[in-house]
C-alpha positions as CSV (number, residue, x, y, z in Angstrom):
1,M,178.2,142.0,40.3
2,T,177.6,144.5,43.1
3,M,176.7,143.5,46.6
4,E,173.7,145.2,48.1
5,K,174.3,146.4,51.6
6,V,171.5,145.7,54.0
7,S,171.3,146.6,57.7
8,Q,171.2,143.8,60.2
9,E,167.7,145.0,61.3
10,E,166.4,144.8,57.8
11,M,168.0,141.4,57.2
12,L,166.5,140.1,60.5
13,A,163.1,141.4,59.4
14,Q,163.4,139.7,56.0
15,F,164.5,136.4,57.6
16,Q,161.7,136.5,60.1
17,E,159.2,137.1,57.3
18,R,160.5,134.3,55.2
19,L,160.4,132.0,58.3
20,Q,156.8,132.9,59.0
21,N,155.9,132.3,55.4
22,I,157.5,128.8,55.4
23,V,155.9,127.9,58.7
24,S,152.5,129.0,57.4
25,E,153.0,127.0,54.1
26,N,154.0,123.9,56.1
27,Q,150.9,124.1,58.2
28,K,148.7,124.4,55.1
29,L,150.5,121.4,53.5
30,A,150.1,119.3,56.6
31,A,146.4,120.0,56.6
32,K,146.2,119.0,53.0
33,I,148.1,115.8,53.7
34,K,145.6,114.9,56.5
35,E,142.7,115.7,54.2
36,N,144.2,113.5,51.5
37,E,144.8,110.6,54.0
38,V,141.1,110.7,55.0
39,T,140.0,110.7,51.3
40,A,142.4,107.8,50.6
41,F,141.0,105.7,53.5
42,K,137.5,106.3,52.2
43,L,138.4,105.3,48.7
44,Q,140.2,102.3,50.0
45,G,137.1,101.2,51.9
46,A,134.9,101.8,48.8
47,I,137.3,99.8,46.6
48,E,137.4,96.9,49.1
49,T,133.6,96.9,49.4
50,L,133.1,96.9,45.6
51,Q,135.7,94.1,45.3
52,Y,134.0,92.1,48.0
53,Y,130.5,92.4,46.5
54,G,131.9,91.9,43.0
55,T,133.5,88.6,43.9
56,G,130.8,87.7,46.5
57,S,127.9,87.8,44.0
58,E,128.5,84.1,43.2
59,E,128.3,83.1,46.9
60,E,125.4,81.3,48.3
61,T,123.0,83.6,50.2
62,M,119.4,83.4,51.2
63,S,118.4,85.4,48.2
64,N,120.7,83.3,46.0
65,P,120.5,79.7,47.2
66,P,122.6,77.0,45.5
67,E,121.0,75.3,42.6
68,E,119.6,72.0,43.6
69,E,121.1,69.0,42.0
70,S,118.7,66.4,40.7
71,E,119.4,62.8,41.7
72,E,119.0,60.4,38.8
């Protein structure tokens, strides 16, 4: 295995380029995480709403009054 000789200036340029690429990728991933968090909160709210109305359909409301019991 032979070692490639690279000047310090070239190595510095390569490292700076790699660093910039990593920083850029991290920024994109952070934005994606924020986007996913917003979507997750919306889905959580929708799920809770559906669960509330799914179990709440048997509750007494003005449009769904309790059935009157007849006294015998």
